[in-house]
C-alpha positions in Angstrom: -9.2 -35.1 15.9 -7.4 -37.4 13.4 -6.6 -35.6 10.1 -9.0 -37.8 8.0 -11.9 -36.7 10.2 -11.7 -33.1 9.2 -14.1 -31.9 6.5 -11.2 -30.1 4.8 -7.5 -29.8 5.0 -7.6 -26.0 4.6 -10.5 -23.6 5.2 -9.7 -20.1 3.8 -11.8 -17.1 5.1 -11.7 -14.3 2.5 -12.0 -14.5 -1.3 -9.6 -11.7 -2.2 -6.2 -12.0 -3.8 -4.3 -13.8 -1.0 -7.2 -16.1 0.0 -8.0 -17.3 -3.5 -4.3 -17.8 -4.4 -3.7 -19.8 -1.3 -6.8 -21.9 -1.8 -6.0 -22.6 -5.4 -2.4 -23.6 -4.8 -3.3 -25.8 -1.8 -5.9 -27.6 -4.0 -3.3 -28.0 -6.7 -1.0 -29.6 -4.2 -3.8 -32.2 -3.5 -5.4 -30.7 -0.4 -9.2 -30.6 0.2 -9.9 -26.9 0.3 -12.9 -24.7 1.1 -13.2 -20.9 1.0 -15.8 -18.5 2.5 -16.6 -15.1 1.1 -19.6 -13.0 2.1 -19.3 -10.5 -0.8 -18.0 -10.7 -4.4 -14.9 -12.7 -5.1 -11.7 -10.7 -5.8 -11.6 -8.7 -2.6 -10.7 -5.1 -2.4 -8.4 -5.1 -5.4 -11.0 -6.3 -7.9 -14.1 -4.7 -6.5 -13.2 -1.4 -4.8 -9.4 -1.0 -5.3 -6.7 -1.5 -7.9 -8.8 -2.5 -10.9 -11.7 0.0 -10.9 -9.3 2.7 -9.7 -7.0 2.1 -12.7 -9.9 1.9 -15.1 -11.1 5.3 -13.8 -7.6 6.7 -13.9 -7.5 5.8 -17.6 -10.8 7.7 -18.1 -9.5 10.8 -16.3 -6.3 10.8 -18.3 -8.3 11.5 -21.5 -8.9 15.0 -20.2 -5.2 15.9 -20.6 -4.9 13.8 -23.8 -7.7 15.7 -25.5 -6.4 19.1 -24.4 -2.9 18.3 -25.6 -4.0 16.8 -29.0 -4.5 20.1 -30.8 -0.8 21.1 -31.1 -0.2 17.7 -32.6 -2.6 18.4 -35.4 -5.8 16.8 -34.0 -9.1 18.8 -34.0 -11.4 17.4 -31.3 -14.5 19.5 -31.0 -16.8 19.6 -27.9 -15.6 16.5 -26.1 -18.1 15.4 -23.3 -17.8 13.0 -20.4 -20.6 10.8 -19.2 -20.2 9.4 -15.7 -22.9 6.8 -16.1 -21.2 5.2 -19.1 -17.9 4.9 -17.3 -19.5 3.3 -14.2 -21.6 0.9 -16.2 -18.6 -0.3 -18.3 -16.4 -0.5 -15.1 -19.1 -2.6 -13.4 -19.3 -4.9 -16.4 -15.5 -5.5 -16.2 -15.6 -6.1 -12.5 -18.5 -8.6 -12.9 -16.4 -10.4 -15.5 -13.4 -10.7 -13.1 -15.7 -11.9 -10.3 -16.6 -14.7 -12.7 -13.0 -15.4 -13.5 -12.2 -15.8 -9.8 -15.2 -18.2 -9.4 -14.0 -20.3 -12.3 -10.4 -20.4 -10.9 -11.8 -21.9 -7.7 -14.2 -24.3 -9.5 -11.4 -25.5 -11.8 -9.2 -26.5 -8.9 -12.0 -28.1 -6.9 -12.2 -25.5 -4.1 -15.6 -25.6 -2.4 -17.1 -22.1 -2.0 -19.2 -21.1 1.0 -21.1 -17.8 0.4 -21.5 -16.0 3.7 -19.9 -14.6 6.8 -17.4 -16.9 8.5 -16.7 -17.1 12.2 -14.0 -19.1 13.8 -15.5 -21.3 16.5 -12.3 -23.0 17.7 -8.9 -24.0 16.4 -10.3 -26.3 13.8 -14.0 -25.2 13.3 -15.5 -22.5 11.2 -19.2 -21.4 11.2 -20.9 -20.1 8.1 -24.5 -19.3 8.9 -25.9 -22.4 10.5 -23.2 -24.7 9.1 -20.2 -25.9 11.1 -17.2 -27.0 9.0 -14.0 -28.5 10.4 -10.5 -28.1 8.9 -7.0 -29.2 9.7 -5.8 -25.6 9.0 -7.6 -22.3 8.8 -6.4 -19.3 6.9 -7.5 -15.7 7.6 -7.4 -13.6 4.5 -10.1 -11.0 5.1 -8.2 -7.9 4.0 -8.9 -4.4 5.2 -11.5 -1.7 5.1 -11.4 2.1 4.9 -11.2 4.1 8.1 -13.6 7.0 8.8 -12.1 9.8 11.0 -13.9 10.5 14.2 -15.0 14.1 13.6 -18.4 15.7 14.2 -20.5 15.1 11.1 -18.1 12.5 9.8 -21.1 10.4 8.6 -21.8 13.0 5.9 -18.6 11.9 4.1 -17.9 8.8 2.0 -15.0 6.5 2.0 -13.1 5.0 -0.9 -15.4 1.9 -1.1 -18.3 4.3 -1.8 -16.5 6.3 -4.4 -16.8 3.6 -7.1 -20.6 3.6 -6.8 -21.3 7.3 -6.7 -24.5 8.0 -8.7 -23.0 11.1 -10.3 -19.8 12.9 -10.6 -19.5 15.6 -7.9 -19.2 19.2 -9.0 -17.1 20.1 -6.0 -15.2 17.5 -3.9 -13.0 17.7 -0.8 -10.7 14.7 -0.5 -9.3 14.2 3.0 -5.9 12.5 3.2 -2.4 12.5 1.8 -1.6 8.9 1.0 -1.7 7.0 -2.2 -5.5 6.5 -2.2 -6.2 10.2 -1.5 -4.0 11.5 -4.3 -5.2 8.9 -6.8 -8.9 9.6 -6.2 -8.3 13.3 -6.1 -6.6 13.0 -9.5 -9.4 11.0 -11.0 -12.1 13.4 -9.8 -10.1 16.4 -11.1 -9.5 14.7 -14.5 -13.1 13.9 -14.9 -14.2 17.4 -14.2 -14.8 17.9 -10.5 -13.3 20.9 -8.7 -11.2 19.3 -6.1 -9.6 20.4 -2.8 -7.2 18.0 -1.1 -6.9 18.5 2.6 -4.1 16.8 4.5 -3.2 17.1 8.2 0.6 16.8 7.6 3.1 18.9 5.7 3.8 16.3 3.0 2.0 14.0 0.7 2.9 10.3 0.4 4.6 10.0 3.8 6.6 6.8 4.0 7.9 7.2 0.5 11.0 9.3 -0.5 10.3 12.8 0.7 11.0 14.4 -2.7 8.1 12.4 -4.3 5.4 14.0 -2.2 6.8 17.5 -2.4 7.1 17.3 -6.2 3.7 15.6 -6.7 1.9 18.4 -4.7 3.3 21.0 -7.1 2.3 19.0 -10.2 -1.3 18.2 -9.1 -1.7 21.9 -8.2 -0.8 22.7 -11.8 -3.7 20.5 -12.9 -6.2 22.5 -10.8 -6.3 20.6 -7.5 -6.2 22.9 -4.5 -3.8 21.3 -2.0 -4.2 22.3 1.7 -1.4 20.8 3.8 -1.0 21.1 7.6 -4.8 21.4 7.7 -7.2 19.5 9.9 -11.0 19.2 9.8 -12.9 20.3 12.9 -16.4 19.3 11.8 -18.8 18.8 8.9 -22.3 20.1 8.6 -24.9 19.8 5.8 -27.1 22.5 4.3 -29.3 20.7 1.7 -27.0 18.9 -0.7 -24.0 21.1 0.3 -21.6 20.0 3.0 -19.7 22.6 4.9 -16.3 21.6 6.2 -15.0 23.6 9.1 -11.2 23.6 9.4 -9.4 24.0 12.7 -7.9 27.3 11.5 -11.4 28.8 11.4 -12.0 28.5 7.6 -15.0 26.8 6.1 -15.0 25.0 2.7 -18.2 23.9 0.9 -18.6 20.9 -1.4 -21.2 18.4 -2.5 -18.9 15.4 -1.8 -16.5 14.8 1.1 -14.3 11.8 0.5 -12.2 10.4 3.3 -9.0 8.6 2.3 -7.4 8.6 5.7 -6.1 5.1 6.0 -7.3 1.5 6.2 -7.7 -1.0 9.1 -7.7 -4.8 9.3 -11.0 -6.4 8.6 -11.5 -8.7 11.6 -14.8 -7.7 13.2 -17.2 -10.5 14.0 -14.8 -13.3 13.4 -14.4 -14.5 17.0 -10.6 -14.1 17.0 -10.5 -12.7 20.6 -12.6 -15.6 21.9 -10.2 -18.3 20.5 -7.0 -16.5 21.4 -5.7 -15.2 18.1 -3.4 -12.3 19.0 -3.8 -8.9 17.4 -1.7 -5.8 17.6 -2.7 -2.3 18.7 -4.2 -1.5 15.2 -6.2 -4.7 15.2 -3.9 -6.6 12.7 -3.5 -10.3 13.2 0.0 -11.1 14.6 1.8 -13.8 12.7 5.3 -15.3 12.8 7.7 -15.6 9.8 5.6 -18.6 8.5 2.3 -16.6 8.8 1.2 -18.7 11.7 -0.9 -17.0 14.3 -0.8 -17.5 18.1 -3.2 -20.5 17.5 -0.9 -23.0 15.7 -3.6 -24.3 13.3 -4.6 -20.8 12.1 -2.6 -18.7 9.6 -3.1 -15.2 8.2 -2.0 -13.3 5.1 -2.6 -10.1 3.2 -3.8 -6.8 4.4 -5.2 -8.3 7.6 -1.7 -8.8 8.9 -0.8 -5.2 8.0 2.7 -5.8 6.7 2.7 -4.5 3.1 -0.8 -3.9 1.9 -0.3 -4.6 -1.8 -2.1 -7.2 -3.9 1.1 -8.9 -5.3 2.4 -9.2 -1.7 -0.8 -10.9 -0.6 -0.5 -13.3 -3.6 3.1 -14.2 -2.6 2.1 -14.7 1.0 -0.8 -17.0 0.1 1.5 -19.1 -2.1 4.0 -19.4 0.8 1.4 -20.8 3.2 0.0 -23.2 0.6 3.5 -24.5 -0.2 4.5 -24.8 3.5 1.4 -26.7 4.4 1.0 -29.0 1.4 4.0 -28.5 -0.9 7.7 -28.5 -0.7 7.8 -25.5 1.6 10.6 -23.8 -0.4 8.7 -20.6 -1.2 9.5 -17.4 0.7 8.5 -13.7 0.6 11.1 -10.9 0.7 9.8 -7.5 1.7 12.9 -5.8 0.3 12.7 -3.8 -3.0 9.0 -4.2 -3.5 8.1 -1.9 -6.4 5.1 0.4 -5.9 3.2 2.7 -8.2 0.8 5.5 -7.3 -1.7 6.2 -10.1 -2.1 9.9 -9.4 -1.8 12.3 -12.3 1.2 12.3 -12.8 2.1 8.8 -11.7 4.6 8.0 -9.0 6.9 5.0 -9.1 9.2 3.8 -6.3 11.3 0.8 -5.4 14.0 0.3 -2.7 14.9 2.7 0.1 14.0 6.3 0.4 16.9 8.7 0.9 16.1 9.1 4.7 15.9 5.3 5.3 19.0 4.7 3.2 21.0 7.2 5.3 19.8 5.5 8.5 20.9 2.1 7.3 24.0 2.8 5.2 25.4 6.2 6.1 27.1 8.0 3.3 25.2 8.2 0.0 25.3 9.6 -3.5 22.1 11.1 -4.7 21.3 11.6 -8.4 18.4 13.7 -9.3 16.9 15.0 -12.6 13.9 17.2 -13.2 12.7 18.1 -16.7 9.8 18.4 -19.2 9.1 15.2 -21.1 9.5 15.3 -24.9 5.7 15.1 -25.4 5.2 18.3 -23.4 7.5 20.3 -25.6 4.8 20.4 -28.4 1.7 19.8 -26.4 2.4 22.9 -24.2 1.9 21.0 -21.0 3.7 22.4 -18.0 4.0 19.0 -16.4 7.5 18.1 -15.3 9.2 14.8 -14.4 11.3 13.9 -11.4 13.8 11.0 -11.4 16.0 10.1 -8.5 18.6 7.5 -7.6 19.8 6.7 -4.1 23.3 5.0 -4.2 25.4 3.6 -1.4 28.8 5.3 -1.4 30.7 2.4 0.0 29.4 -0.4 -2.3 28.1 1.6 -5.3 24.9 -0.4 -5.0 21.7 1.4 -6.1 19.4 1.4 -3.0 16.4 3.3 -4.4 14.8 4.3 -7.7 12.1 6.9 -7.5 10.2 8.9 -10.1 7.2 11.1 -10.7 6.0 11.1 -14.3 4.0 9.3 -17.0 4.0 5.5 -16.9 6.0 5.5 -13.7 4.7 2.0 -12.7 5.7 0.5 -16.0 9.2 2.1 -15.7 9.8 1.1 -12.1 9.0 -2.6 -12.6 12.2 -3.3 -14.6 14.3 -1.4 -12.2 12.9 -3.5 -9.4 14.6 -6.5 -11.1 17.9 -4.6 -11.2 17.7 -3.7 -7.5 16.8 -7.3 -6.5 19.9 -8.4 -8.5 22.1 -6.0 -6.6 22.8 -3.7 -9.4 25.5 -1.0 -8.9 25.5 2.5 -10.3 28.4 1.5 -12.5 26.2 -1.1 -14.1 23.4 1.5 -14.6 26.0 3.7 -16.3 27.2 0.9 -18.5 23.6 0.2 -19.7 22.6 1.9 -23.0 19.3 3.7 -22.7 16.3 3.5 -25.0 16.1 6.8 -26.7 14.0 9.0 -26.5 12.2 7.8 -23.3 11.9 8.9 -19.8 13.4 5.7 -18.5 16.8 6.3 -20.2 17.4 9.1 -17.7 18.1 6.5 -15.0 21.1 5.2 -16.9 22.4 8.6 -18.0 22.6 10.5 -14.7 26.3 11.0 -14.0 26.6 13.9 -11.5 25.4 13.5 -7.9 23.6 16.4 -6.3 
């Protein structure tokens, strides 16, 4: 079909971060663009991920702030928390952001199709009864939470459900040990739930530097979360409103909410990918080449659906690369090295660069710098919370390979150090940098003795 006979130059399936960014940039390059979304615009991040999670994390932090205010001279009598108020205000902000995303598409002339999209062939998409043709198709449908296959698993909820709970659970069991599990466990704990975190492995935050997960487990236990590692669920049964979780070691734990945070999977069901020959891997993720092109040359994919790095800023960058390659100068690229990441648990975790284990595999001999201490705020507040900061340095080149921390505002701190690592900063350059005093971040430029 000649190019001018297509209805659009680009048809994007999915109105999340990567899809909307690709559609907008393509339209700004002069392409005729359409986008299909069956739910609210903004995808996981805006609706059931980054944004509502961070808002609810702020709410949960007030628990510690109120408790620690008295030694600083503040008298706060009988503070109370109201779940309905938080959820209503959270929903209002999400609705505002949905509108912002809609306006971004409207302002760039992107046509929005509201509904489930199926790919009919290499250049045709079906949305309901409509058939739309496009020179290029972009899959940006993201991911969805996984529910473990255990007897009674339907009695639990997943992270998408968490943000719409009608009431704060009195007792909650969070299953999982990744960033979603520790974040939601921290939120529930901070808002007043009694929380047990159950994880099948011996360490939280697997895939990150090992010290982070070990240290975080100790810190969240101080805040009242019961952490059960090397523990697996055998089954779940209900007795009225109470759920009984049977563990494989023979124990049983009762709670009124079971929250599964046991991973996510690519969202590709009902799209017709197998019928048209779009290759997927063993986890269901769409397989793409370095240019995000699938096994069908006219079809591309970005974001969580390709299961590379499931982070909103990464999906945004990938979407811009595709738009630039198809309709711009093609000079954009994505580097997956030194991507900074924050975990909004209580306390926060921040990391950029290589873990110690990965750095040893790639570089051999290292120097490790590590510091653990109470933050200045805690010296008066009486909090027992401690901070961990760690640098991973290549012995041969003196380059800093990894920056890792557990402590307040970890995400804000690690962002600047990500710039340093992407610039190839050495430990000598860290040492030559004057710190901002008194802050946590200055510790990264004052550590002198390797462990």
